[in-house]
C-alpha positions as CSV (number, residue, x, y, z in Angstrom):
1,M,126.3,-20.1,129.7
2,P,124.8,-23.5,128.8
3,H,121.8,-23.5,126.6
4,P,118.5,-24.9,128.0
5,I,117.5,-28.2,126.6
6,P,114.5,-27.7,124.3
7,R,111.3,-29.4,125.5
8,R,111.0,-31.6,122.5
9,A,114.6,-32.9,123.0
10,L,113.9,-33.5,126.7
11,L,110.7,-35.5,125.9
12,G,112.7,-37.6,123.4
13,T,115.4,-38.3,126.0
14,A,112.7,-39.2,128.6
15,A,111.1,-41.7,126.1
16,A,114.5,-43.3,125.5
17,L,114.9,-43.8,129.2
18,G,111.4,-45.3,129.6
19,L,110.0,-42.3,131.5
20,S,106.4,-41.4,131.0
21,A,105.3,-37.8,130.3
22,P,103.6,-37.5,133.7
23,A,106.7,-38.8,135.4
24,L,108.8,-36.2,133.5
25,G,106.3,-33.5,134.5
26,Q,106.8,-34.3,138.2
27,R,110.5,-33.7,137.7
28,R,110.1,-30.4,135.9
29,S,109.5,-26.8,136.9
30,A,105.9,-25.7,136.9
31,A,106.7,-23.3,134.1
32,A,105.1,-23.8,130.8
33,S,107.0,-23.3,127.5
34,V,106.4,-22.3,124.0
35,T,108.6,-22.6,120.9
36,S,108.2,-20.0,118.1
37,A,109.8,-19.6,114.8
38,V,111.2,-16.1,114.3
39,Y,113.0,-14.3,111.5
40,P,116.8,-14.3,112.0
41,G,118.6,-11.1,112.8
42,A,116.7,-8.1,114.2
43,W,113.5,-10.0,114.8
44,E,115.2,-12.7,116.9
45,E,117.1,-10.1,118.8
46,A,113.9,-8.0,119.4
47,F,111.9,-11.0,120.6
48,R,114.6,-12.2,123.0
49,E,114.9,-8.7,124.5
50,H,111.3,-7.5,124.5
51,V,109.0,-10.6,124.4
52,A,110.6,-13.3,126.4
53,P,111.0,-11.4,129.7
54,P,107.4,-10.1,130.0
55,L,106.0,-13.5,128.9
56,K,107.9,-15.2,131.7
57,R,106.9,-12.5,134.2
58,A,103.2,-12.3,133.4
59,H,102.5,-16.0,132.5
60,N,105.5,-18.0,133.7
61,V,106.0,-19.2,130.1
62,D,109.5,-19.9,128.9
63,L,110.1,-18.8,125.2
64,E,112.4,-20.8,122.9
65,L,113.0,-19.2,119.5
66,Q,114.0,-20.9,116.3
67,P,115.4,-18.4,113.8
68,L,114.0,-19.3,110.4
69,F,113.0,-17.3,107.3
70,A,109.4,-17.7,106.2
71,V,110.0,-20.3,103.4
72,D,112.2,-22.3,105.8
73,Q,109.4,-22.3,108.4
74,V,107.0,-23.8,105.9
75,A,109.5,-26.3,104.6
76,K,110.6,-27.4,108.1
77,F,106.9,-27.9,109.2
78,A,106.2,-29.8,106.0
79,A,109.1,-32.2,106.7
80,S,108.0,-32.8,110.3
81,R,105.4,-35.4,109.4
82,G,102.9,-34.5,112.1
83,A,105.4,-33.7,114.9
84,P,105.5,-29.8,114.7
85,P,109.0,-28.5,115.2
86,F,107.6,-25.3,116.8
87,D,104.3,-24.0,118.3
88,C,104.1,-20.7,116.4
89,F,104.9,-19.4,113.0
90,V,105.7,-15.7,112.1
91,L,105.1,-15.1,108.4
92,D,104.5,-12.5,105.7
93,P,101.4,-12.7,103.4
94,G,102.8,-15.0,100.7
95,P,104.1,-17.8,102.9
96,R,101.0,-17.4,105.1
97,I,98.7,-18.2,102.2
98,T,100.9,-21.2,101.3
99,A,100.7,-22.5,104.9
100,I,96.9,-22.0,105.1
101,E,96.5,-23.9,101.8
102,R,98.6,-26.8,103.2
103,G,96.7,-27.0,106.5
104,M,99.6,-26.0,108.7
105,F,97.7,-23.8,111.3
106,E,95.3,-24.4,114.1
107,R,92.1,-22.4,113.9
108,F,92.8,-19.1,115.8
109,D,90.4,-17.8,118.4
110,A,91.1,-14.1,118.9
111,A,88.6,-14.1,121.9
112,K,91.4,-15.9,123.8
113,L,93.5,-12.7,123.7
114,G,92.9,-10.5,126.7
115,N,93.9,-7.5,124.7
116,R,91.9,-8.2,121.5
117,A,90.0,-4.9,121.9
118,Q,93.3,-3.0,121.5
119,L,93.8,-4.4,117.9
120,P,92.3,-2.7,114.8
121,P,89.5,-4.5,112.9
122,G,91.0,-7.0,110.5
123,T,94.2,-7.5,112.4
124,A,93.0,-11.0,113.5
125,D,91.2,-13.7,111.6
126,E,90.5,-17.4,111.8
127,W,94.1,-18.3,111.2
128,G,96.2,-15.8,113.2
129,V,96.9,-12.2,114.1
130,G,99.1,-9.4,112.9
131,C,102.1,-8.7,115.1
132,A,103.8,-5.9,113.0
133,A,102.5,-3.7,110.3
134,Q,104.5,-3.0,107.2
135,V,104.3,0.2,105.1
136,V,105.9,0.2,101.6
137,G,106.8,3.2,99.5
138,I,109.9,5.0,98.2
139,A,113.0,6.1,100.1
140,Y,115.2,9.0,98.8
141,N,118.1,11.1,99.9
142,P,116.7,14.7,100.1
143,K,120.2,16.1,99.7
144,K,120.8,14.3,96.4
145,V,117.5,14.0,94.6
146,P,114.1,15.7,94.7
147,K,111.2,13.9,96.2
148,P,109.8,11.5,93.6
149,G,106.0,11.7,92.9
150,G,105.5,8.0,92.3
151,Y,106.9,4.7,90.9
152,A,107.0,5.9,87.3
153,D,109.3,8.7,88.3
154,L,111.9,6.2,89.4
155,L,112.7,5.4,85.8
156,R,113.0,9.1,84.8
157,D,115.7,11.7,85.3
158,P,117.0,12.7,87.8
159,W,116.0,9.6,89.8
160,V,116.9,6.7,87.4
161,S,120.6,7.3,87.5
162,R,120.5,7.2,91.3
163,L,118.1,4.3,91.6
164,G,118.8,1.0,93.4
165,I,116.5,-1.9,92.6
166,T,115.9,-5.4,94.0
167,G,113.7,-8.3,92.9
168,F,110.7,-10.3,94.0
169,G,112.5,-12.2,96.8
170,T,110.9,-10.1,99.5
171,T,107.3,-9.0,100.2
172,F,108.2,-5.3,99.9
173,G,110.1,-6.0,96.6
174,T,107.2,-7.9,95.1
175,I,104.7,-5.2,96.1
176,S,106.9,-2.4,94.8
177,L,107.4,-4.1,91.4
178,I,103.7,-4.8,91.1
179,E,103.0,-1.1,91.8
180,L,105.6,-0.2,89.2
181,A,103.9,-2.4,86.7
182,K,100.6,-0.7,87.4
183,A,102.2,2.7,86.7
184,F,102.9,1.4,83.2
185,G,99.6,-0.3,82.5
186,G,100.2,-3.6,84.3
187,S,98.3,-5.2,87.2
188,E,98.7,-7.4,90.2
189,T,99.2,-10.5,88.0
190,N,100.8,-8.8,85.0
191,I,104.3,-7.5,85.8
192,E,105.4,-7.5,82.1
193,P,105.3,-3.6,81.8
194,A,107.6,-3.3,84.9
195,L,110.2,-5.8,83.5
196,A,110.1,-4.1,80.1
197,E,110.6,-0.6,81.5
198,L,113.3,-1.8,83.9
199,K,115.2,-3.6,81.1
200,K,115.2,-0.4,79.0
201,A,116.4,1.6,82.0
202,L,118.9,-0.9,83.2
203,P,122.1,0.7,81.7
204,R,121.3,3.9,83.6
205,I,120.2,2.3,86.9
206,A,122.8,2.9,89.7
207,A,122.6,-0.4,91.5
208,V,121.0,-3.8,91.4
209,G,121.3,-5.8,94.6
210,A,119.9,-8.5,96.9
211,P,117.3,-7.2,99.3
212,A,119.6,-7.4,102.3
213,A,122.2,-5.4,100.5
214,M,120.0,-2.4,99.7
215,P,120.2,-0.5,103.0
216,G,124.0,-0.7,102.8
217,L,124.1,0.4,99.2
218,F,122.0,3.4,100.2
219,Q,124.1,4.2,103.2
220,Q,127.3,4.0,101.2
221,G,125.9,6.4,98.6
222,Q,125.8,3.9,95.8
223,C,122.2,4.7,95.2
224,D,120.0,7.6,96.5
225,V,116.5,6.3,95.8
226,M,114.9,2.9,96.3
227,Y,111.6,1.2,97.0
228,T,111.5,-0.1,100.6
229,N,109.5,-0.1,103.8
230,T,109.3,2.5,106.6
231,Q,111.2,0.2,109.0
232,T,114.3,0.4,106.8
233,V,114.0,4.2,106.4
234,T,113.7,4.7,110.2
235,T,116.6,2.4,110.9
236,L,118.9,4.2,108.4
237,R,117.8,7.6,109.7
238,D,118.7,6.5,113.2
239,R,122.2,5.8,111.9
240,G,122.5,9.3,110.7
241,V,121.8,8.6,107.0
242,D,120.1,11.4,105.0
243,I,116.9,9.6,104.0
244,E,113.1,10.3,103.8
245,F,110.1,8.2,103.0
246,A,107.9,9.3,100.1
247,V,104.3,8.1,99.8
248,P,103.8,7.4,96.0
249,S,101.0,9.3,94.2
250,T,99.1,6.0,93.9
251,G,99.4,5.5,97.7
252,A,101.5,3.6,100.1
253,S,101.1,-0.2,100.3
254,T,100.7,-2.2,103.5
255,F,100.6,-5.7,104.8
256,F,100.9,-7.4,108.2
257,T,103.5,-9.9,109.4
258,T,101.4,-12.4,111.3
259,L,101.6,-15.0,114.1
260,H,100.0,-18.4,113.8
261,I,99.6,-21.4,116.0
262,A,101.1,-24.5,114.4
263,K,98.8,-27.5,113.7
264,G,99.3,-30.0,116.4
265,S,101.0,-27.6,118.8
266,E,101.9,-29.3,122.1
267,N,101.3,-26.0,124.0
268,P,98.3,-24.2,122.5
269,E,97.5,-22.3,125.7
270,A,101.0,-21.2,126.2
271,A,101.0,-20.2,122.5
272,Y,98.0,-17.9,123.1
273,R,99.8,-16.2,126.0
274,Y,102.8,-15.7,123.8
275,V,100.7,-14.1,121.0
276,E,98.9,-12.0,123.6
277,T,102.3,-10.8,124.9
278,V,103.7,-9.9,121.5
279,V,100.7,-7.7,120.6
280,S,100.4,-6.1,124.1
281,R,100.8,-2.3,124.5
282,P,104.2,-2.4,126.4
283,V,105.8,-4.9,124.0
284,Q,104.6,-3.1,120.9
285,Q,105.8,0.2,122.3
286,A,109.2,-1.3,122.9
287,L,109.4,-2.9,119.5
288,M,108.6,0.4,117.8
289,G,111.7,2.0,119.4
290,A,115.3,2.0,118.1
291,P,117.0,-0.1,116.9
292,F,114.0,-2.3,115.8
293,N,111.5,0.3,114.5
294,F,108.5,-2.1,114.1
295,V,105.2,-0.5,113.1
296,P,102.9,-1.4,116.0
297,V,99.5,-3.2,115.7
298,N,98.2,-2.1,119.1
299,R,96.0,1.0,118.9
300,E,97.0,2.2,122.3
301,V,100.6,2.8,121.2
302,P,101.2,6.3,119.9
303,L,102.7,6.1,116.4
304,D,106.2,7.4,115.6
305,P,105.7,10.9,114.0
306,G,107.9,9.8,111.1
307,L,105.3,7.3,109.9
308,P,103.1,8.2,107.0
309,M,99.9,7.9,109.0
310,R,98.5,9.4,112.2
311,S,96.7,6.2,113.4
312,L,96.5,2.5,112.4
313,D,93.0,3.2,111.1
314,D,94.6,5.3,108.3
315,M,96.1,2.1,106.9
316,A,92.7,1.2,105.6
317,R,93.2,3.5,102.7
318,F,96.6,2.0,101.7
319,N,97.1,-0.5,98.9
320,T,96.8,-4.2,99.7
321,H,97.4,-7.2,97.5
322,D,95.9,-10.6,96.9
323,W,98.6,-13.1,97.6
324,S,96.5,-16.1,96.6
325,K,96.9,-14.7,93.0
326,I,100.5,-13.6,93.4
327,N,101.9,-16.8,94.9
328,P,101.5,-19.0,91.8
329,L,103.3,-16.5,89.7
330,R,106.0,-15.3,92.0
331,G,108.5,-18.1,91.5
332,G,108.6,-17.3,87.7
333,W,108.9,-13.6,88.5
334,I,111.9,-14.2,90.7
335,E,113.6,-16.3,88.1
336,R,113.0,-13.7,85.3
337,F,114.2,-10.8,87.4
338,N,117.3,-12.6,88.4
339,R,118.0,-13.5,84.8
340,E,117.1,-10.3,83.0
341,M,118.4,-7.8,85.5
342,A,121.7,-9.4,86.1
343,R,124.8,-7.4,85.3
């Protein structure tokens, strides 16, 4: 099947042929369109399956997706020189702060969302809105190791010899290593205790891997305990893997993946309809199901019983982190972990 021509490419062709924008509009369908960046893989698949069709049905808006990781979204926008390559970002907290600091978002008006009342307080702010919640803690195989009590247990017997670790390259990895540092006297900006303890334990640790490799290592039995998020746990459980989620004694950690309207968006009204569709009850319900296992942000969606909370309001007691403090340090942390934990 031929791919539809992106609106920006079509406009460029029209300009080359000497056609004005109004003239082009007379030749097009009445449908509006919106282009959104989206994480490659499961996120792209989920949005194509569960977001694009209801957006078209309810608002006659066509959705074009650009699969890009968060840092690539920020870099591509920065290189666009005032001609935004997409209308919407989807970002985790670290890149979100970077994009805010660089002026990459339009101010967000949550009142334009018809379903704003269905979202918990704090989900939306002046820059965007959460589209998926993330809950971070410890995963373990209950047939191989006992339930760990907290992050410090990971570096003790019997867990350390079955432990799989990853670095600061993901949000969940960064959060987990900060929490590990806290367990040994560190803080949100001082991860030295975590690196020191990991270095001592390294000869006994079962596996060190890239973030994307960790689920496979766990499924293959190369490790039986790891820090991760509930989405990974649910996905592996759906595959028949023996895995449970443990809330650390210091509490689970949480953050939102958020949607934002790009500065200079050509289609701001269509972008709002897109955001409204993503956070709507039917779409959030669908995204929570297998195989995607998103944690919903819409309060009208009953939560999966396997999640470590009964309602979204319970997340208010989970640990959160200040990414404006973390971001300036994270690059150095990534480099040190990769250097010191390499085998």
